[in-house]
LUMROSE-448079 format. One record per residue (C-alpha): residue number from 1; z, x, y; residue in three letters. Coordinates in Angstrom, 2 decimals, padded with zeros to 5 digits. Each point is the difference from the previous one (the first is absolute). Example, Ala and Ser with C-alpha at 12.3 -4.5 7.8 and 13.67 -1.06 7.14 Angstrom:
<pts>
<seq = 1; zz = 007.80; xx = 012.30; yy = -004.50; type = ALA>
<seq = 2; zz = -000.66; xx = 001.37; yy = 003.44; type = SER>
</pts>
This chain:
<pts>
<seq = 1; zz = 124.08; xx = 150.16; yy = 137.16; type = MET>
<seq = 2; zz = 000.54; xx = 002.19; yy = 003.02; type = THR>
<seq = 3; zz = -001.41; xx = -000.83; yy = 003.39; type = LEU>
<seq = 4; zz = -001.96; xx = 003.23; yy = -000.10; type = GLN>
<seq = 5; zz = -001.59; xx = -000.62; yy = -003.41; type = SER>
<seq = 6; zz = -001.01; xx = -003.55; yy = 000.96; type = PHE>
<seq = 7; zz = -001.39; xx = 001.09; yy = 003.34; type = TYR>
<seq = 8; zz = -001.93; xx = 002.99; yy = -001.31; type = CYS>
<seq = 9; zz = -001.55; xx = -002.13; yy = -002.76; type = ASP>
<seq = 10; zz = -000.86; xx = -002.89; yy = 002.32; type = ALA>
<seq = 11; zz = -001.15; xx = 002.11; yy = 002.98; type = TYR>
<seq = 12; zz = -001.17; xx = 003.34; yy = -001.44; type = PRO>
<seq = 13; zz = -001.84; xx = 001.05; yy = 003.15; type = THR>
<seq = 14; zz = 002.98; xx = -000.46; yy = 002.32; type = ASP>
<seq = 15; zz = 001.35; xx = 003.46; yy = 000.73; type = GLU>
<seq = 16; zz = 003.49; xx = -001.38; yy = 000.74; type = LEU>
<seq = 17; zz = 000.54; xx = -001.13; yy = -003.60; type = GLY>
<seq = 18; zz = 001.32; xx = 003.35; yy = -001.26; type = PRO>
<seq = 19; zz = 002.43; xx = 000.13; yy = 002.93; type = GLU>
<seq = 20; zz = 001.81; xx = -003.18; yy = -001.08; type = ILE>
<seq = 21; zz = 003.49; xx = 000.64; yy = -001.33; type = ASN>
<seq = 22; zz = -000.53; xx = 000.72; yy = -003.70; type = GLU>
<seq = 23; zz = 003.43; xx = -001.43; yy = -000.86; type = ASN>
<seq = 24; zz = -000.45; xx = -003.32; yy = 001.81; type = ALA>
<seq = 25; zz = -000.49; xx = -003.19; yy = -002.05; type = HIS>
<seq = 26; zz = -000.79; xx = -003.60; yy = 000.91; type = PHE>
<seq = 27; zz = 003.55; xx = -001.09; yy = -000.90; type = VAL>
<seq = 28; zz = 001.33; xx = 002.54; yy = 002.48; type = GLY>
<seq = 29; zz = -002.45; xx = -001.19; yy = 002.64; type = LEU>
<seq = 30; zz = 001.22; xx = -003.56; yy = -000.47; type = LEU>
<seq = 31; zz = 003.58; xx = 001.24; yy = 000.29; type = ASN>
<seq = 32; zz = -000.85; xx = 001.73; yy = 003.29; type = GLU>
<seq = 33; zz = -001.39; xx = -003.29; yy = 001.29; type = LEU>
<seq = 34; zz = 003.06; xx = -002.00; yy = -001.07; type = TYR>
<seq = 35; zz = 002.47; xx = 002.51; yy = 001.41; type = THR>
<seq = 36; zz = -001.85; xx = 000.71; yy = 003.23; type = GLY>
<seq = 37; zz = -000.74; xx = 003.60; yy = -000.92; type = GLY>
<seq = 38; zz = -002.68; xx = 002.17; yy = 001.51; type = ASP>
<seq = 39; zz = -003.11; xx = -000.92; yy = -001.98; type = VAL>
<seq = 40; zz = -002.09; xx = 002.84; yy = 001.41; type = TYR>
<seq = 41; zz = 002.66; xx = 002.56; yy = -000.91; type = GLN>
<seq = 42; zz = 000.21; xx = -001.42; yy = -003.53; type = TYR>
<seq = 43; zz = -003.78; xx = 000.04; yy = -000.44; type = ILE>
<seq = 44; zz = -000.18; xx = 003.52; yy = 001.42; type = GLY>
<seq = 45; zz = -003.09; xx = -000.77; yy = 002.08; type = VAL>
<seq = 46; zz = 000.10; xx = -001.42; yy = 003.52; type = ASP>
<seq = 47; zz = -003.27; xx = -001.93; yy = -000.17; type = ASP>
<seq = 48; zz = -000.37; xx = -003.75; yy = 000.48; type = SER>
<seq = 49; zz = -003.03; xx = -000.31; yy = -002.29; type = ILE>
<seq = 50; zz = 001.89; xx = 001.64; yy = -002.87; type = VAL>
<seq = 51; zz = 002.98; xx = -002.30; yy = 000.69; type = ARG>
<seq = 52; zz = -002.21; xx = -003.09; yy = 000.08; type = GLU>
<seq = 53; zz = -001.68; xx = 000.90; yy = -003.28; type = ARG>
<seq = 54; zz = 003.35; xx = 000.63; yy = -001.69; type = LEU>
<seq = 55; zz = 001.41; xx = -003.25; yy = 001.42; type = PHE>
<seq = 56; zz = -003.08; xx = -001.78; yy = -001.36; type = GLY>
<seq = 57; zz = 000.55; xx = 001.38; yy = -003.49; type = LYS>
<seq = 58; zz = 003.70; xx = -000.85; yy = 000.17; type = LEU>
<seq = 59; zz = -000.81; xx = -003.57; yy = 001.05; type = ALA>
<seq = 60; zz = -002.54; xx = -000.33; yy = -002.81; type = SER>
<seq = 61; zz = 002.47; xx = 001.35; yy = -002.56; type = SER>
<seq = 62; zz = 002.68; xx = -002.43; yy = 001.15; type = LEU>
<seq = 63; zz = -002.52; xx = -002.85; yy = 000.21; type = GLU>
<seq = 64; zz = 000.89; xx = -000.70; yy = 003.62; type = VAL>
<seq = 65; zz = -002.11; xx = -000.05; yy = 003.12; type = ARG>
<seq = 66; zz = -000.46; xx = 003.20; yy = 001.97; type = TYR>
<seq = 67; zz = 001.65; xx = -001.76; yy = 002.97; type = ASP>
<seq = 68; zz = 003.25; xx = -000.26; yy = -001.97; type = TYR>
<seq = 69; zz = 000.16; xx = 003.78; yy = -000.44; type = ILE>
<seq = 70; zz = -001.08; xx = 000.60; yy = 003.58; type = TYR>
<seq = 71; zz = 002.71; xx = -002.33; yy = 001.33; type = GLN>
<seq = 72; zz = 002.64; xx = 001.81; yy = -002.06; type = LEU>
<seq = 73; zz = -001.08; xx = 003.17; yy = 001.77; type = TRP>
<seq = 74; zz = -000.06; xx = -001.55; yy = 003.48; type = LEU>
<seq = 75; zz = 003.33; xx = -001.73; yy = -000.37; type = ASN>
<seq = 76; zz = 001.98; xx = 002.98; yy = -001.19; type = LYS>
<seq = 77; zz = 003.67; xx = -000.19; yy = 000.88; type = PRO>
<seq = 78; zz = 001.15; xx = 002.09; yy = 002.92; type = SER>
</pts>
């Protein structure tokens, strides 16, 4: 499932949904977090609410707490 398809289905009234990178997947998002990549660039939308919602879905899919995903993002290697 792509980030865009999930987001547009879950939040159909959010006008940013169609702007999300149509080629981005949750596995790729997790990879960006593990490698310290630019999450916003990968998502294709520079919006914290979109990021939080995608992080929430990723956490749910991995059966981990949201804080785990958030800490991966905060502690990215420099």
